[in-house]
C-alpha positions as CSV (number, residue, x, y, z in Angstrom):
1,M,244.3,252.8,119.9
2,A,243.8,252.9,123.7
3,K,244.0,256.8,123.6
4,Q,241.3,256.8,120.9
5,V,239.0,254.6,122.9
6,A,239.5,256.7,126.0
7,S,238.8,259.9,124.0
8,L,235.7,258.4,122.5
9,A,234.5,257.3,126.0
10,T,235.1,260.8,127.3
11,V,233.1,262.4,124.4
12,L,230.2,259.9,124.9
13,S,230.2,260.6,128.6
14,L,230.0,264.3,128.0
15,A,227.2,263.9,125.5
16,V,225.1,261.9,128.0
17,V,225.6,264.6,130.6
18,F,224.7,267.3,128.2
19,L,221.6,265.5,126.9
20,S,220.5,264.8,130.5
21,A,220.9,268.4,131.5
22,T,219.0,269.6,128.4
23,T,216.1,267.2,129.2
24,W,215.8,268.4,132.8
25,A,216.1,272.0,131.7
26,E,213.3,271.6,129.1
27,M,211.1,269.6,131.4
28,G,209.3,272.5,133.0
29,T,208.9,274.6,129.8
30,G,205.2,275.6,129.5
31,A,204.0,274.0,132.7
32,M,201.8,276.3,134.7
33,P,200.9,276.3,138.4
34,L,197.6,275.0,139.4
35,K,195.0,277.1,141.4
36,A,193.7,275.9,144.7
37,A,190.5,273.9,145.0
38,A,187.5,276.1,145.9
39,G,187.4,276.8,149.6
40,S,191.0,275.7,150.2
41,K,192.8,277.5,153.0
42,A,195.7,277.7,150.5
43,E,193.8,279.8,148.0
44,K,195.2,283.2,148.9
45,H,198.8,282.2,149.0
46,L,198.5,280.2,145.8
47,S,196.9,283.1,143.9
48,E,199.6,285.5,145.0
49,G,202.3,282.8,144.2
50,I,200.9,282.3,140.7
51,E,201.2,286.1,140.1
52,H,204.9,286.0,141.0
53,Y,205.5,282.7,139.1
54,D,204.1,284.3,136.0
55,K,206.6,287.2,136.4
56,G,209.5,284.8,136.9
57,H,209.9,285.6,140.6
58,W,210.8,282.0,141.6
59,D,211.9,282.7,145.1
60,V,208.8,284.7,146.1
61,A,206.5,282.3,144.3
62,G,208.2,279.3,146.1
63,K,207.8,280.9,149.5
64,L,204.1,281.6,148.8
65,F,203.5,278.1,147.5
66,S,205.3,276.6,150.5
67,E,203.1,278.7,152.9
68,A,200.0,277.4,151.0
69,A,201.2,273.8,151.5
70,K,201.5,274.5,155.3
71,E,198.1,276.0,155.4
72,D,196.4,273.1,153.6
73,P,198.7,270.1,153.9
74,T,196.1,267.8,152.3
75,S,195.8,269.9,149.2
76,A,197.8,268.6,146.2
77,E,198.0,271.9,144.3
78,P,200.5,273.7,146.6
79,H,202.9,270.7,146.3
80,Y,202.6,270.7,142.6
81,D,203.3,274.4,142.4
82,V,206.3,274.1,144.8
83,A,207.6,271.4,142.5
84,L,207.3,273.6,139.5
85,V,209.4,276.3,141.2
86,L,212.0,273.8,142.4
87,D,212.2,272.5,138.8
88,K,212.8,276.0,137.5
89,K,215.5,276.5,140.1
90,G,217.3,273.3,139.1
91,D,216.4,271.3,142.3
92,H,215.1,268.3,140.6
93,A,215.3,266.0,143.6
94,G,213.2,268.4,145.6
95,A,210.8,268.8,142.7
96,T,210.4,265.1,142.4
97,K,209.5,264.8,146.1
98,H,206.8,267.4,145.8
99,F,205.5,266.0,142.5
100,K,205.1,262.6,144.3
101,T,203.2,264.2,147.1
102,A,201.0,266.1,144.7
103,Y,200.3,263.0,142.7
104,E,199.3,261.0,145.8
105,L,197.1,263.8,147.1
106,G,195.6,264.8,143.7
107,K,194.2,261.5,142.5
108,D,190.9,263.3,141.6
109,N,192.6,266.1,139.6
110,P,193.0,265.1,136.0
111,E,195.0,268.2,135.2
112,M,197.6,267.1,137.7
113,Q,197.4,263.4,136.9
114,N,198.0,264.2,133.2
115,S,200.8,266.7,133.8
116,E,203.8,265.9,131.5
117,I,206.3,267.4,133.9
118,L,205.0,265.4,136.8
119,K,205.1,262.2,134.8
120,K,208.7,262.9,133.7
121,H,209.8,263.5,137.2
122,L,208.1,260.4,138.5
123,K,209.3,258.4,135.5
124,M,205.8,257.4,134.5
C-alpha cells in the first residue's frame, strides 16, 4: 500500500510540473510587441526589434528592445517587449520583472493594461 501511495504521489507531482510548464509555454502565444509612443527616443530600436521578433530572432530582438529601454527608461513599451522576448526564451522571472515595470509605467496604455500575458505573469 505504501508503494502505491508513493507511486501515486510521484505521478501527481509530475503532472503538476508538466501542467505548469505547459501553462508557461503557452502564455506568450499570440502576444505581439508594442510600438513606441510617438516621439519616443526608443522608436527606432523598437521598430527594428519588432521586425526581428516577427521573424523569431529572439536574441536580436531582445538586444534591440533592451537598447530602447536604455534610451527611454520612462517608456513602458520597451519593457513590455523585453518581457515578451524573455518569456519566449523561458526566462519567466525576468519577464515578470519587465512586465511589472511596463505595467507601472504604462498606466495610460489600455493595450498594455489589458494584456493577457502581462496579467498572467503578474497574477492579476
